[in-house]
C-alpha positions as CSV (number, residue, x, y, z in Angstrom):
1,X,0.0,0.0,0.0
2,X,1.1,3.6,-0.7
3,X,0.1,7.0,0.6
4,X,0.1,10.2,-1.4
5,X,-0.1,13.6,0.3
6,X,-0.8,16.8,-1.6
7,X,-0.2,20.2,0.2
8,X,-2.7,22.3,-1.7
9,X,-3.2,26.1,-1.4
10,X,-6.6,25.7,0.3
11,X,-6.5,22.1,1.6
12,X,-4.4,19.1,2.2
13,X,-5.4,15.9,0.6
14,X,-4.1,12.4,1.3
15,X,-5.0,9.1,-0.5
16,X,-4.4,5.5,0.1
17,X,-3.5,3.5,-3.1
18,X,-2.9,-0.2,-3.7
19,X,-0.2,-1.9,-5.8
20,X,-2.6,-2.1,-8.7
21,X,-3.3,1.7,-8.6
22,X,-6.7,1.3,-7.0
23,X,-7.8,4.0,-4.6
24,X,-9.0,2.7,-1.3
25,X,-9.5,5.9,0.8
26,X,-9.0,9.6,0.7
27,X,-9.3,12.5,3.2
28,X,-8.9,16.2,3.0
29,X,-8.8,19.1,5.5
30,X,-8.8,22.8,4.8
31,X,-5.9,25.2,5.4
32,X,-6.4,29.0,5.6
33,X,-4.6,31.6,3.5
34,X,-3.7,35.0,5.0
35,X,-3.6,38.2,2.9
36,X,-2.0,40.8,5.3
37,X,-1.7,43.4,2.5
38,X,-2.9,43.8,-1.1
39,X,-1.0,41.4,-3.4
40,X,0.4,39.4,-0.5
41,X,-0.4,35.7,0.2
42,X,0.9,33.8,3.2
43,X,0.3,30.6,5.2
44,X,1.4,29.3,8.6
45,X,3.4,26.1,7.9
46,X,1.9,24.6,11.1
47,X,-1.4,24.5,9.4
48,X,0.0,22.3,6.7
49,X,1.4,19.9,9.3
50,X,-1.8,19.8,11.3
51,X,-3.9,19.1,8.2
52,X,-1.4,16.3,7.1
53,X,-1.8,14.6,10.5
54,X,-5.6,15.0,10.4
55,X,-5.7,13.4,6.9
56,X,-3.4,10.5,7.9
57,X,-5.4,9.9,11.1
58,X,-8.6,9.8,9.0
59,X,-7.1,7.2,6.6
60,X,-5.9,5.1,9.6
61,X,-9.4,5.2,11.1
62,X,-11.1,4.3,7.8
63,X,-8.7,1.6,6.7
64,X,-6.5,0.4,9.6
65,X,-5.5,-2.9,8.0
66,X,-4.5,-1.2,4.7
67,X,-2.6,1.6,6.5
68,X,-0.7,-1.1,8.4
69,X,0.7,-2.3,5.1
70,X,1.9,1.1,3.8
71,X,5.5,0.9,2.5
72,X,5.9,4.2,0.6
73,X,4.7,7.8,1.0
74,X,4.9,10.4,-1.8
75,X,4.6,14.1,-1.4
76,X,3.2,16.9,-3.6
77,X,2.7,20.5,-2.9
78,X,2.0,24.0,-4.3
79,X,5.3,25.3,-5.7
80,X,7.5,28.3,-5.1
81,X,6.5,28.9,-1.4
82,X,9.3,30.3,0.8
83,X,9.4,28.5,4.1
84,X,12.3,29.9,6.1
85,X,13.8,28.2,9.2
86,X,16.2,29.3,11.8
87,X,18.0,27.5,14.6
88,X,16.3,24.4,15.8
89,X,14.1,24.4,12.6
90,X,12.0,27.2,14.0
91,X,9.8,28.8,11.4
92,X,10.9,32.5,11.2
93,X,7.8,33.9,9.5
94,X,4.7,32.8,7.6
95,X,5.5,31.1,4.3
96,X,5.2,33.5,1.3
97,X,3.1,31.7,-1.4
98,X,3.2,31.2,-5.1
99,X,0.5,33.8,-5.7
100,X,2.2,36.5,-3.8
101,X,3.2,39.5,-5.9
102,X,5.4,41.6,-3.6
103,X,8.7,40.7,-5.1
104,X,8.2,42.2,-8.6
105,X,11.1,44.7,-8.2
106,X,13.4,42.0,-6.9
107,X,13.0,39.9,-10.1
108,X,14.8,42.6,-12.2
109,X,17.4,43.0,-9.5
110,X,18.0,39.2,-9.4
111,X,18.5,39.0,-13.2
112,X,20.8,42.1,-13.1
113,X,22.9,40.4,-10.4
114,X,23.1,37.1,-12.4
115,X,22.9,37.9,-16.1
116,X,22.9,34.2,-17.0
117,X,19.8,33.5,-14.9
118,X,17.5,32.7,-17.7
119,X,20.0,30.4,-19.4
120,X,20.6,28.6,-16.1
121,X,17.0,28.2,-15.0
122,X,15.2,28.2,-18.4
123,X,12.8,30.7,-16.9
124,X,12.2,34.4,-16.5
125,X,12.4,35.5,-12.9
126,X,8.8,36.0,-11.7
127,X,7.4,37.3,-8.4
128,X,5.9,34.0,-7.6
129,X,9.2,32.2,-7.6
130,X,11.1,31.5,-4.4
131,X,14.4,33.3,-5.1
132,X,12.8,36.8,-5.5
133,X,10.9,36.4,-2.3
134,X,14.2,35.7,-0.4
135,X,15.7,38.8,-2.0
136,X,12.7,40.7,-0.8
137,X,13.3,39.4,2.7
138,X,17.0,40.4,2.4
139,X,15.9,44.0,1.6
140,X,12.9,44.4,3.8
141,X,13.4,42.0,6.7
142,X,17.2,41.9,7.1
143,X,17.1,40.8,10.7
144,X,15.0,37.7,9.9
145,X,17.0,37.1,6.7
146,X,20.3,36.9,8.8
147,X,18.7,34.2,11.0
148,X,17.9,31.8,8.0
149,X,19.5,28.4,8.3
150,X,17.3,26.5,5.8
151,X,14.8,27.4,3.0
152,X,12.3,24.7,2.2
153,X,9.3,24.5,-0.2
154,X,5.9,23.7,1.4
155,X,5.9,19.9,0.8
156,X,9.6,19.7,1.9
157,X,8.7,21.3,5.3
158,X,6.2,18.6,5.7
159,X,8.9,16.1,4.8
160,X,11.1,17.5,7.5
161,X,8.3,16.9,10.0
162,X,7.8,13.4,8.7
163,X,11.4,12.2,8.4
164,X,13.6,14.7,10.2
165,X,15.6,15.3,6.9
166,X,16.1,18.2,4.6
167,X,15.4,17.1,1.1
168,X,13.7,18.2,-2.1
169,X,13.0,16.8,-5.6
170,X,14.0,18.2,-8.9
171,X,10.6,19.3,-10.2
172,X,9.7,21.4,-7.2
173,X,13.2,22.8,-6.8
174,X,13.1,23.9,-10.5
175,X,10.5,26.5,-9.5
176,X,12.7,28.2,-7.0
177,X,14.9,30.0,-9.6
178,X,17.9,28.6,-7.8
179,X,18.2,25.4,-9.8
180,X,20.4,24.7,-12.9
181,X,17.5,23.0,-14.6
182,X,19.4,21.4,-17.4
183,X,22.1,20.0,-15.1
184,X,19.6,19.2,-12.2
185,X,21.7,20.8,-9.4
186,X,21.8,24.0,-7.4
187,X,23.3,27.1,-9.0
188,X,25.9,28.8,-6.8
189,X,25.6,31.9,-9.0
190,X,21.9,32.3,-8.4
191,X,22.1,31.4,-4.7
192,X,24.9,34.0,-4.3
193,X,22.7,36.6,-6.1
194,X,20.2,36.3,-3.2
195,X,22.8,36.1,-0.4
196,X,22.5,32.4,0.2
197,X,24.6,29.3,-0.3
198,X,24.1,25.5,-0.7
199,X,24.3,24.9,3.1
200,X,20.9,26.6,3.3
201,X,19.4,24.4,0.7
202,X,17.9,20.9,1.1
203,X,19.6,17.9,-0.6
204,X,18.3,17.2,-4.1
205,X,16.7,13.9,-5.1
206,X,14.7,12.6,-8.1
207,X,11.0,12.4,-7.4
208,X,11.1,8.6,-7.5
209,X,14.0,8.2,-5.0
210,X,13.7,7.5,-1.3
211,X,14.7,10.5,0.9
212,X,14.2,8.9,4.3
213,X,11.8,7.0,6.4
214,X,8.8,8.0,8.5
215,X,9.9,8.8,12.1
216,X,9.0,6.1,14.7
217,X,6.4,8.0,16.7
218,X,4.5,8.8,13.6
219,X,4.7,5.2,12.3
220,X,3.1,4.1,15.6
221,X,0.5,6.9,15.5
222,X,-0.7,6.0,12.0
223,X,-0.7,2.3,12.7
224,X,1.9,1.2,10.1
225,X,3.7,-2.1,10.6
226,X,7.1,-0.7,9.4
227,X,8.4,2.7,8.7
228,X,7.6,3.5,5.1
229,X,10.1,5.3,2.8
230,X,9.2,8.9,1.8
231,X,9.8,9.6,-1.9
232,X,11.3,12.8,-3.3
233,X,7.8,13.6,-4.7
234,X,7.0,16.5,-6.9
235,X,5.6,19.9,-7.4
236,X,1.8,19.9,-7.8
237,X,1.7,20.0,-11.6
238,X,4.4,17.4,-12.1
239,X,2.6,15.2,-9.5
240,X,-0.6,15.6,-11.4
241,X,1.3,14.6,-14.6
242,X,2.3,11.4,-12.8
243,X,-1.3,10.8,-11.8
244,X,-2.6,11.3,-15.4
245,X,0.3,9.4,-17.0
246,X,1.9,12.5,-18.7
247,X,5.4,11.2,-18.1
248,X,6.6,10.3,-21.7
249,X,7.7,12.9,-24.3
250,X,4.7,14.7,-25.8
251,X,2.1,13.5,-23.3
252,X,0.1,16.5,-22.1
253,X,-2.7,17.7,-19.9
254,X,-4.7,20.8,-19.5
255,X,-5.7,21.8,-16.0
256,X,-8.8,24.1,-15.6
257,X,-8.4,24.9,-12.0
258,X,-8.3,28.2,-10.1
259,X,-5.3,28.9,-12.3
260,X,-4.8,27.2,-15.6
261,X,-1.9,25.0,-16.8
262,X,-1.0,23.5,-20.2
263,X,1.6,20.9,-19.3
264,X,3.7,18.7,-21.7
265,X,6.4,16.2,-20.9
266,X,9.8,16.5,-22.7
267,X,12.8,14.3,-23.2
268,X,15.1,17.3,-22.9
269,X,15.4,20.7,-21.4
270,X,13.5,23.0,-23.7
271,X,13.2,26.6,-22.5
272,X,11.4,29.5,-24.2
273,X,11.9,32.5,-21.9
274,X,10.7,35.0,-24.6
275,X,7.2,33.4,-24.3
276,X,7.3,33.1,-20.5
277,X,7.1,29.3,-20.8
278,X,8.0,27.4,-17.6
279,X,10.7,24.8,-18.4
280,X,11.2,22.6,-15.3
281,X,12.6,19.2,-14.4
282,X,9.9,16.4,-14.3
283,X,9.5,14.1,-11.3
284,X,11.1,11.2,-13.2
285,X,14.9,11.0,-13.9
286,X,16.2,12.4,-17.2
287,X,12.8,13.9,-18.0
288,X,11.7,17.6,-18.2
289,X,8.5,19.4,-18.8
290,X,7.2,22.7,-20.1
291,X,4.2,24.6,-18.8
292,X,2.2,27.5,-20.0
293,X,0.5,29.0,-16.9
294,X,-2.4,31.4,-16.7
295,X,-3.3,32.9,-13.3
296,X,-7.2,33.2,-13.5
297,X,-8.9,30.2,-15.1
298,X,-12.0,29.0,-13.1
299,X,-11.2,32.1,-10.9
300,X,-12.4,34.2,-13.8
301,X,-15.8,32.3,-14.0
302,X,-16.1,32.4,-10.2
303,X,-15.5,36.2,-10.2
304,X,-18.2,36.7,-12.8
305,X,-20.6,34.4,-10.9
306,X,-20.1,36.5,-7.8
307,X,-20.6,39.7,-9.8
308,X,-24.0,38.7,-11.2
309,X,-25.1,36.8,-8.1
310,X,-25.6,33.4,-9.8
311,X,-23.8,30.0,-9.2
312,X,-21.1,29.2,-11.8
313,X,-22.8,25.9,-12.8
314,X,-26.1,27.7,-13.4
315,X,-24.3,30.2,-15.8
316,X,-22.6,27.5,-17.8
317,X,-25.5,25.1,-18.0
318,X,-27.6,28.0,-19.5
319,X,-25.4,27.9,-22.6
320,X,-26.2,24.2,-23.2
321,X,-23.6,21.5,-24.0
322,X,-22.0,23.5,-26.8
323,X,-22.2,26.9,-28.6
324,X,-22.9,27.6,-32.3
325,X,-20.8,30.7,-32.7
326,X,-18.4,32.9,-30.8
327,X,-19.7,35.4,-28.3
328,X,-20.1,39.0,-29.6
329,X,-18.1,40.1,-26.5
330,X,-14.5,39.6,-25.6
331,X,-13.2,38.9,-22.0
332,X,-9.6,39.4,-21.0
333,X,-8.9,37.1,-18.1
334,X,-6.1,39.1,-16.4
335,X,-7.7,39.5,-13.0
336,X,-4.4,38.8,-11.2
337,X,-1.9,39.8,-13.9
338,X,-0.6,37.1,-16.1
339,X,2.3,34.7,-16.5
340,X,2.4,33.0,-19.9
341,X,3.0,34.6,-22.3
342,X,3.2,38.1,-20.9
343,X,4.9,37.8,-17.5
344,X,2.9,41.0,-16.5
345,X,1.8,41.4,-12.9
346,X,0.1,44.7,-13.9
347,X,-2.1,43.3,-16.6
348,X,-5.8,43.7,-15.8
349,X,-9.0,42.0,-17.1
350,X,-12.0,43.5,-18.8
351,X,-15.0,43.1,-21.2
352,X,-14.9,44.6,-24.6
353,X,-17.4,44.7,-27.5
354,X,-20.5,45.3,-25.4
355,X,-23.7,47.0,-26.6
356,X,-27.3,47.4,-25.5
357,X,-28.2,43.9,-26.6
358,X,-25.4,42.1,-24.7
359,X,-26.9,39.4,-22.5
360,X,-25.7,37.6,-19.4
361,X,-25.3,34.5,-21.6
362,X,-23.1,36.5,-24.0
363,X,-20.9,37.5,-21.1
364,X,-20.7,34.0,-19.6
365,X,-19.6,32.6,-23.0
366,X,-17.1,35.5,-23.3
367,X,-15.5,34.5,-20.0
368,X,-15.2,30.9,-21.1
369,X,-13.7,31.9,-24.4
370,X,-11.3,34.4,-22.9
371,X,-9.8,31.7,-20.7
372,X,-9.6,29.4,-23.7
373,X,-7.8,32.1,-25.7
374,X,-5.3,32.5,-22.8
375,X,-4.7,28.7,-23.2
376,X,-4.3,29.3,-26.9
377,X,-1.5,31.8,-26.0
378,X,0.2,29.0,-24.0
379,X,-0.2,26.5,-26.9
380,X,1.4,29.1,-29.3
381,X,4.5,29.8,-27.2
382,X,5.0,26.1,-26.5
383,X,5.0,25.6,-30.3
384,X,7.6,28.4,-30.5
385,X,9.8,26.3,-28.2
386,X,9.5,23.4,-30.6
387,X,6.9,21.4,-28.7
388,X,3.8,20.1,-30.6
389,X,0.8,19.2,-28.4
390,X,-1.4,16.9,-30.5
391,X,-4.0,16.2,-27.8
392,X,-4.3,16.5,-24.0
393,X,-6.2,15.2,-21.0
394,X,-8.5,17.7,-19.4
395,X,-8.5,17.9,-15.6
396,X,-9.6,20.3,-12.9
397,X,-12.9,21.6,-11.8
398,X,-13.6,23.5,-15.1
399,X,-13.3,20.2,-17.0
400,X,-16.6,19.2,-15.5
401,X,-18.3,21.7,-17.8
402,X,-19.3,20.2,-21.1
403,X,-19.7,23.6,-22.8
404,X,-16.3,24.9,-21.6
405,X,-14.5,21.8,-22.8
406,X,-16.3,22.1,-26.2
407,X,-15.2,25.7,-26.5
408,X,-11.6,24.9,-25.3
409,X,-11.3,22.1,-27.9
410,X,-12.4,24.3,-30.7
411,X,-10.2,27.3,-29.6
412,X,-7.2,25.1,-29.4
413,X,-8.2,23.0,-32.4
414,X,-7.1,19.9,-30.5
415,X,-9.0,16.9,-29.1
416,X,-9.3,16.8,-25.3
417,X,-9.6,13.5,-23.4
418,X,-11.6,13.2,-20.2
419,X,-10.6,10.4,-17.8
420,X,-12.9,7.8,-16.4
421,X,-10.9,7.6,-13.2
422,X,-12.4,9.1,-10.1
423,X,-9.1,10.8,-9.0
424,X,-6.0,11.3,-11.0
425,X,-4.8,14.4,-9.2
426,X,-1.6,15.4,-7.4
427,X,-2.2,13.3,-4.4
428,X,-2.7,10.2,-6.6
429,X,0.5,11.1,-8.5
430,X,2.4,11.4,-5.3
431,X,1.2,8.0,-4.2
432,X,2.6,6.6,-7.5
433,X,6.0,8.3,-6.7
434,X,5.8,6.7,-3.3
435,X,5.3,3.3,-5.0
436,X,8.3,3.9,-7.2
437,X,10.5,4.8,-4.3
438,X,9.3,1.8,-2.1
439,X,9.8,-0.7,-4.9
440,X,13.0,0.7,-6.4
441,X,11.3,0.6,-9.8
442,X,13.8,0.7,-12.6
443,X,11.2,2.0,-15.0
444,X,9.0,4.2,-12.9
445,X,7.0,5.4,-16.0
446,X,5.6,1.9,-16.2
447,X,3.9,2.5,-12.9
448,X,2.2,5.6,-14.3
449,X,0.0,4.7,-17.2
450,X,-2.7,7.1,-18.4
451,X,-6.2,6.3,-17.1
452,X,-8.9,5.0,-19.3
453,X,-10.5,7.7,-21.5
454,X,-14.2,8.1,-20.7
455,X,-14.9,10.4,-23.6
456,X,-13.0,12.7,-26.1
457,X,-14.2,16.2,-26.9
458,X,-13.3,16.9,-30.6
459,X,-13.0,20.4,-32.0
460,X,-15.8,21.7,-34.2
461,X,-14.2,22.5,-37.6
462,X,-16.4,25.5,-38.4
463,X,-16.1,26.9,-34.8
464,X,-12.4,26.3,-34.8
465,X,-12.1,28.5,-37.9
466,X,-14.2,31.2,-36.4
467,X,-12.2,31.1,-33.2
468,X,-8.9,31.3,-35.1
469,X,-10.0,34.7,-36.5
470,X,-11.2,35.8,-33.0
471,X,-8.0,34.8,-31.4
472,X,-6.0,37.2,-33.6
473,X,-8.3,40.0,-32.4
474,X,-7.9,38.8,-28.8
475,X,-4.1,39.0,-29.0
476,X,-4.3,42.6,-30.3
477,X,-6.5,43.6,-27.3
478,X,-3.8,42.8,-24.8
479,X,-1.5,45.5,-26.2
480,X,-4.3,48.1,-26.4
481,X,-6.3,47.5,-23.3
482,X,-4.6,45.3,-20.6
483,X,-3.3,48.5,-18.8
484,X,-6.1,50.9,-19.8
485,X,-7.2,51.3,-16.2
486,X,-3.7,51.3,-14.7
């Protein structure tokens, strides 16, 4: 048996998986997010740990015999979070999260201090990454910065509490902006540019490797017969890729969650910093991946739902299972700035093309299309990096909307597969990594097949042509309107 733990932004989820990949139990507990100032986003690491223990206690209560047989644990977590520890592993301040925008000025300073940063990391320095946050601390909280002994990512702080060891995996560490992503090792030049060194970093492992064993008091608490190994694990998107089977070159998934991700697995390091593509290590050895990331996917629809006072499912179901033509209105989904392809924290959203006949249904459809056009941006810059995405699995809460998937398939002009599996998310992918570490699998990809396809959403040829014309107009709107209210 194997356990997967995912440290999400709003909840921690743990699953119990058998050797055949079957899920036997799951549990989730919420974690709060603090926003002490506009643009800031923080969490207390103790909340992660408390929720992890709550989920594992719940699994042990639900399936005590199966928990007794657990031999491997895998970890996943939201990326980029800066968890800073002092003497005795004391947490020095709340962790600064991936969606915190305070370090925009530090990104430019970091790249000026290390001119080779983009070549080393394969990424543009972005405020969400870990390194700019530490440079912000160095400038604004110098007394705390001087006390730092270790910097850990969220899931790796949980690992410390589970095993007592400082370790991280390649995929999560690639999002710090301290990793030489092609060579899969820490970059002394980038660490030095933020006033840190390797002694303050965790040891690096592949996601499929064992990093330690569960501490004895915890083994007894959760009713396990022997101390399971804890795998290197993965950042949340790489873990989701392991869950959906996107671990071989060209395999892809599209995640319609709060934020949006177009993820594709690569056989080599393939950056495109001009298009703000994320080029990271994958969770498997000798494998990399690219991501186009948009910051407001289902968040855009939920914002509109709050604005008009109607539930999001009610708004989308009113459109029917598909649409016959594009909305007459445009929506720009830049409610929190944007990553791919603009890397623009100042970009803002908006509706255009409204007149006296514009209806609520027109605006709902425009929101769905605007998010789809943002994904088309991601597809375009992935192509500029030499990566062809022929089809993709669709996952995330937005993938439950038939009309949104229909629009998305036609905007991208690509078929989208929907899984028949009940859960192929990050926690499930983490469990697969725990299995690889516990069994010492020589071919970990063999443990990570894609799930059965329940249905495929094909693009509508006529609608795809209409959307291709609309997409050209959408691209022009960014330049003319994204900062109109700034």
